[in-house]
C-alpha positions in Angstrom: -153.0 6.9 39.5 -149.8 4.9 40.1 -149.1 1.6 38.3 -149.7 -0.3 41.6 -153.1 1.4 42.0 -154.0 0.6 38.4 -153.1 -3.1 39.1 -155.3 -3.2 42.2 -158.2 -1.6 40.3 -157.8 -3.9 37.3 -157.8 -7.0 39.5 -160.9 -5.8 41.4 -162.8 -5.2 38.1 -161.8 -8.5 36.4 -164.6 -10.8 37.6 -167.5 -8.3 36.9 -166.2 -7.6 33.4 -165.8 -11.3 32.7 -169.3 -11.9 34.0 -170.8 -9.3 31.7 -169.2 -10.9 28.6 -170.5 -14.3 29.6 -174.0 -12.8 30.1 -173.8 -11.4 26.6 -173.3 -14.9 25.2 -169.5 -15.5 25.1 -168.4 -18.9 26.3 -166.3 -18.8 29.4 -162.9 -19.7 27.8 -163.2 -17.1 25.0 -164.5 -14.4 27.4 -161.7 -15.0 29.8 -159.1 -14.7 27.0 -160.7 -11.5 25.8 -160.7 -10.0 29.3 -157.0 -10.9 29.8 -156.3 -9.1 26.4 -158.2 -6.1 27.6 -156.2 -6.0 30.9 -153.0 -6.0 28.9 -154.3 -3.1 26.8 -155.3 -1.2 30.0 -151.8 -1.5 31.4 -150.4 0.0 28.2 -153.0 2.8 27.8 -154.2 3.9 31.2 -151.1 5.6 32.6 -151.2 8.2 29.8 -154.9 8.3 29.2 -156.9 7.1 32.2 -160.6 6.4 31.4 -163.5 8.2 33.2 -165.3 4.8 33.5 -162.7 2.1 34.0 -165.2 -0.7 34.1 -167.0 0.5 31.0 -163.7 0.9 29.2 -162.7 -2.7 30.0 -166.1 -4.1 29.0 -165.9 -2.3 25.6 -162.4 -3.3 24.9 -162.9 -6.9 26.0 -166.0 -7.3 24.0 -164.2 -6.0 20.9 -161.3 -8.4 21.6 -163.9 -11.2 21.8 -165.5 -10.2 18.5 -162.1 -10.0 16.8 -161.2 -13.5 18.0 -164.6 -15.0 17.1 -164.7 -13.5 13.6 -161.1 -14.7 12.9 -162.0 -18.3 13.7 -163.9 -19.8 10.7 -164.9 -22.8 12.8 -166.9 -20.6 15.1 -168.9 -18.7 12.4 -172.1 -20.1 14.0 -171.6 -17.6 16.8 -172.0 -14.7 14.5 -175.7 -14.5 15.3 -174.7 -13.7 18.9 -172.1 -11.0 18.1 -173.2 -9.2 14.9 -174.3 -6.2 16.9 -171.8 -4.6 19.2 -173.5 -3.0 22.2 -173.2 0.8 22.2 -170.5 2.2 24.4 -171.7 3.5 27.7 -171.7 2.8 31.5 -171.2 -0.9 32.3 -174.2 -2.7 33.8 -174.5 -2.5 37.5 -175.1 -6.2 38.0 -172.1 -8.0 39.6 -171.6 -11.6 38.5 -168.6 -12.1 40.7 -170.5 -14.6 42.9 -171.4 -16.8 39.9 -167.8 -16.7 38.8 -166.7 -18.1 42.2 -169.2 -20.9 41.8 -168.1 -21.6 38.2 -164.4 -21.7 39.1 -165.1 -24.1 41.9 -167.1 -26.4 39.7 -167.2 -30.0 41.0 -165.9 -31.4 37.7 -162.5 -29.6 38.3 -159.7 -30.9 40.4 -158.8 -28.8 43.5 -155.6 -27.6 41.9 -157.4 -26.6 38.7 -160.2 -24.9 40.6 -157.6 -22.9 42.6 -155.7 -21.9 39.4 -158.9 -20.9 37.6 -160.1 -18.9 40.6 -156.9 -16.9 40.8 -157.0 -16.2 37.0 -160.7 -15.4 36.5 -161.7 -14.0 39.8 -158.4 -12.8 41.1 -157.1 -11.3 37.9 -153.6 -12.8 38.2 -151.6 -13.6 35.1 -150.6 -17.2 34.2 -147.0 -16.3 35.0 -147.9 -15.1 38.5 -149.9 -18.2 39.3 -147.2 -20.5 37.9 -144.5 -18.7 40.0 -146.7 -19.0 43.1 -147.0 -22.7 42.6 -143.4 -23.2 41.5 -144.3 -24.8 38.2 -143.4 -23.9 34.7 -145.6 -21.3 33.1 -146.4 -23.6 30.2 -147.6 -26.2 32.7 -149.9 -23.8 34.5 -151.2 -22.5 31.1 -152.2 -26.0 30.2 -153.9 -26.5 33.5 -155.9 -23.3 33.2 -156.8 -24.0 29.6 -158.2 -27.4 30.5 -160.1 -25.9 33.4 -161.6 -23.2 31.1 -162.7 -25.8 28.6 -164.3 -27.9 31.3 -166.5 -25.1 32.6 -167.3 -23.5 29.2 -170.4 -25.6 28.8 -171.7 -24.9 32.3 -174.8 -22.7 32.4 -173.9 -19.4 34.1 -177.2 -19.1 35.9 -176.9 -22.4 37.8 -176.6 -22.2 41.6 -173.2 -23.1 42.9 -172.0 -24.9 46.0 -170.8 -22.3 48.6 -168.9 -25.0 50.6 -166.8 -25.9 47.5 -166.0 -22.2 46.9 -164.9 -21.8 50.5 -162.7 -24.9 50.3 -161.0 -23.5 47.2 -160.4 -20.2 48.9 -158.9 -21.9 51.9 -156.6 -23.9 49.6 -155.4 -20.6 48.1 -154.8 -19.1 51.6 -152.8 -22.1 52.8 -150.4 -21.7 49.9 -149.1 -18.6 51.7 -146.4 -16.7 49.8 -144.3 -17.6 46.9 -142.8 -15.5 44.0 -144.3 -12.0 43.6 -147.8 -13.0 44.6 -148.9 -13.2 48.2 -151.6 -15.9 48.0 -152.6 -15.6 51.6 -153.3 -11.9 51.1 -155.0 -12.6 47.8 -157.2 -15.2 49.5 -158.3 -12.7 52.1 -159.1 -10.2 49.4 -161.2 -12.6 47.5 -163.0 -13.9 50.6 -163.8 -10.3 51.6 -165.3 -9.9 48.1 -167.3 -13.1 48.6 -168.5 -12.0 52.0 -169.7 -8.7 50.5 -171.6 -10.6 47.9 -173.2 -13.4 50.0 -174.5 -13.1 53.5 -173.7 -16.5 55.1 -172.2 -17.0 58.6 -169.8 -19.6 57.3 -168.3 -17.2 54.7 -167.7 -14.8 57.5 -166.2 -17.7 59.5 -163.7 -18.4 56.8 -162.8 -14.7 56.6 -162.3 -14.5 60.4 -160.1 -17.6 60.3 -157.9 -16.2 57.6 -157.5 -12.9 59.4 -156.7 -14.5 62.7 -154.1 -16.8 61.2 -152.6 -14.1 59.0 -152.2 -11.9 62.1 -149.5 -14.3 63.4 -147.6 -14.5 60.1 -144.7 -12.2 61.1 -143.9 -14.3 64.2 -144.0 -17.7 62.5 -140.5 -17.7 61.2 -137.1 -16.7 62.7 -134.7 -14.4 60.8 -132.9 -17.5 59.5 -136.2 -18.8 58.0 -136.8 -21.6 60.6 -140.3 -22.3 61.9 -141.3 -20.9 65.3 -143.9 -23.0 67.1 -147.0 -21.1 68.3 -146.0 -21.5 72.0 -142.6 -19.8 71.3 -143.8 -17.0 69.1 -143.2 -13.3 70.0 -146.8 -12.2 70.5 -145.7 -8.6 70.3 -145.3 -9.2 66.6 -148.8 -10.4 66.1 -151.0 -7.9 64.1 -153.5 -6.7 66.7 -155.7 -4.9 64.2 -156.2 -8.0 62.2 -156.9 -9.9 65.4 -159.5 -7.4 66.4 -161.2 -7.5 63.0 -161.1 -11.3 62.9 -162.7 -11.5 66.4 -165.4 -9.0 65.4 -166.3 -10.8 62.2 -166.4 -14.1 64.1 -168.6 -12.8 66.9 -171.1 -11.5 64.4 -171.1 -14.9 62.6 -171.5 -16.9 65.8 -174.4 -14.7 66.9 -176.5 -16.0 64.1 -176.4 -19.5 65.6 -175.6 -21.4 62.4 -172.3 -23.0 63.3 -170.0 -24.4 60.6 -166.5 -25.8 60.5 -164.8 -22.6 59.6 -166.5 -20.7 62.4 -165.3 -23.4 64.8 -161.8 -23.2 63.5 -161.8 -19.4 63.8 -163.1 -19.7 67.4 -160.0 -21.9 68.2 -157.7 -19.4 66.5 -159.4 -16.5 68.5 -158.7 -18.3 71.8 -155.0 -18.6 70.9 -155.0 -14.9 69.8 -156.7 -13.9 73.1 -154.1 -15.4 75.4 -151.4 -12.9 76.5 -148.9 -15.8 76.9 -148.9 -19.5 75.8 -149.3 -20.5 79.4 -152.5 -18.6 79.7 -154.2 -20.3 76.7 -157.7 -21.6 77.6 -157.1 -25.2 76.5 -160.3 -26.4 78.1 -162.4 -24.2 75.9 -160.3 -25.1 72.9 -161.0 -28.8 73.5 -164.7 -28.0 73.6 -164.4 -26.3 70.2 -162.5 -29.3 68.8 -165.4 -31.4 70.0 -167.7 -29.3 68.0 -165.4 -29.6 65.0 -165.4 -33.4 65.3 -169.2 -33.4 65.4 -169.3 -31.2 62.3 -166.6 -33.0 60.2 -165.6 -36.3 61.9 -162.2 -35.5 60.4 -159.2 -37.6 61.5 -157.0 -34.5 61.1 -159.4 -32.6 63.5 -159.1 -35.5 66.0 -155.3 -35.4 65.7 -155.3 -31.7 66.6 -157.8 -32.4 69.4 -155.4 -34.9 70.9 -152.8 -32.0 71.2 -155.4 -29.8 72.9 -156.4 -32.6 75.3 -152.7 -33.1 76.1 -152.5 -29.4 77.1 -155.8 -29.3 79.0 -155.7 -32.7 80.8 -152.0 -33.7 80.7 -149.9 -35.5 78.1 -151.1 -39.0 79.0 -154.7 -38.0 78.3 -153.4 -36.6 75.0 -151.6 -39.9 74.2 -154.8 -41.8 75.0 -156.8 -39.7 72.6 -154.0 -40.2 70.0 -154.0 -44.0 70.4 -157.5 -44.2 68.9 -156.1 -42.7 65.6 -154.4 -44.3 62.6 -150.6 -43.7 63.0 -150.3 -43.2 59.2 -152.1 -39.8 59.5 -149.9 -36.8 58.4 -148.2 -35.3 61.5 -149.2 -38.2 63.7 -145.6 -38.9 64.6 -144.9 -35.3 65.3 -147.8 -35.0 67.7 -146.8 -38.3 69.4 -143.3 -37.0 69.8 -144.5 -33.8 71.4 -146.8 -35.6 73.8 -144.1 -38.1 74.8 -141.6 -35.3 75.4 -144.2 -33.6 77.7 -144.6 -36.9 79.5 -140.9 -37.1 80.1 -140.1 -40.0 77.7 -137.2 -38.3 75.8 -136.0 -41.5 74.1 -139.3 -42.2 72.5 -139.8 -38.5 71.7 -136.5 -38.2 69.9 -137.2 -41.3 67.9 -140.6 -40.0 66.9 -139.3 -36.5 66.0 -136.7 -38.1 63.6 -139.5 -40.3 62.1 -141.7 -37.2 61.7 -138.9 -35.3 60.0 -138.5 -38.1 57.4 -142.2 -37.7 56.6 -142.4 -33.9 56.6 -144.1 -32.4 53.6 -141.7 -29.4 53.3 -138.1 -28.5 54.0 -138.9 -25.9 56.8 -141.0 -28.5 58.8 -138.4 -31.2 58.2 -135.6 -29.0 59.5 -137.7 -28.0 62.6 -138.4 -31.6 63.5 -134.8 -32.6 62.9 -133.7 -29.9 65.3 -136.2 -31.2 67.9 -134.8 -34.7 67.6 -131.2 -33.4 67.8 -132.0 -31.3 70.9 -133.4 -34.3 72.8 -130.5 -36.6 71.8 -128.0 -33.9 72.9 -129.7 -33.6 76.2 -129.5 -37.4 76.7 -125.7 -37.4 76.0 -124.9 -34.8 78.7 
C-alpha cells in the first residue's frame, strides 16, 4: 500500500477509532490526543509492517496511548478505575460512532470556526498543521482553537442526539473554504458529507451532497489561467465535470422524490438548472426564480432574496430585478455588485460603473475585488471612447 493510500485509510478510520475510545470511557479531549498519537505511529510503522486489521491495530495502540497519558497524570488518578483493565487485542467493534462525532463536533456551544476546525481534526483526520495552513493562520493559533473546542465538548454525553441541521451548516462552511495549502477543503467536505449520507438517511443530507457535487463540477472553469474570476455566464462549460453533474442530479432527484424539501435541496435544484443549460442563454431562469421563491419560504434569508433579485432580472428583465432589489437593505454583502450588474443590463453605464467600484471596495477577498475593479474600468473605458 502506498503512503497516499495509507493516509486515505487512516483518515477514513479516524472517527470510528475515536468513537470506540470515547465509548470505553475516555473523555473526548484525551481520546482525540491518543488517536492522533496512534496515527503518527501508524505512519511510521505501517509501510514496513502493515497490519491485517488496520482498525483493530489503531484501537489497540490508541487505547494504550490513552492509558499511558492517563497514568502519567497524577491529577487524573481517579480515572484508574476506568482503565485498569486493558481490553484484549482482537477485531475492533463493528459499531460506527462517526455520526455521533459529527454531532459532537458541531455542538451548539462551539463557535462556527471552532466547530469546523474540530470536525476537520476529529472526523476528517487532518493534522493541526494542515488545518492551520488551510485557514492561513499560525499553527499555534489553530492548536489553541482546537484545544479549547475539545475542552468544551469533553463533558458532553456521547449518547445525546445531535442537531443534523448544525452538522450540515458546519460541513457547508468547510466546503466553501475551497482550497488552500496542501488540503483541498472542498473535496474534504464532499468526502465527509458522503460519509454522513451513508450513516443517516435524510433527504436534506443528500441535498447538501448534491449541492456540493454540482458546485464542485464547475470548479475548473471558475478561474482564468491568470487566477482571475470567471463569472458563471462566461465559463467554458466544456470544462465542467459531467460525471459529478450526473451524480449530483441523481442524488438530488432521489432526495426530492421523498417530498421533504429543505434549503440545501432547493439550492441544489438551482445549481442543477444551471448545470443543465448548454449555454448561459438557455438557462431556465423562470424555474430558477420559482426555486428561489421556495428558498425564501424556507429561510426568509436576505441573501437568498438578493440572489433572487438577480434571477428575476434575468427572467423578467433588469428593471424587474432592480424593483426586487429595492426592497432589500443596501448594506447587504454583494448588494452593490448585484445593483451594478442590473443597472448595466438596463443600459445605465454611469451608475453601473460607480456601483462596481463601490462593490470592489467592499469585496471580501482579493480575487473578487480585482474582478469588480475590472468591471468598473471596462465600463469607464467604454464611456471614454
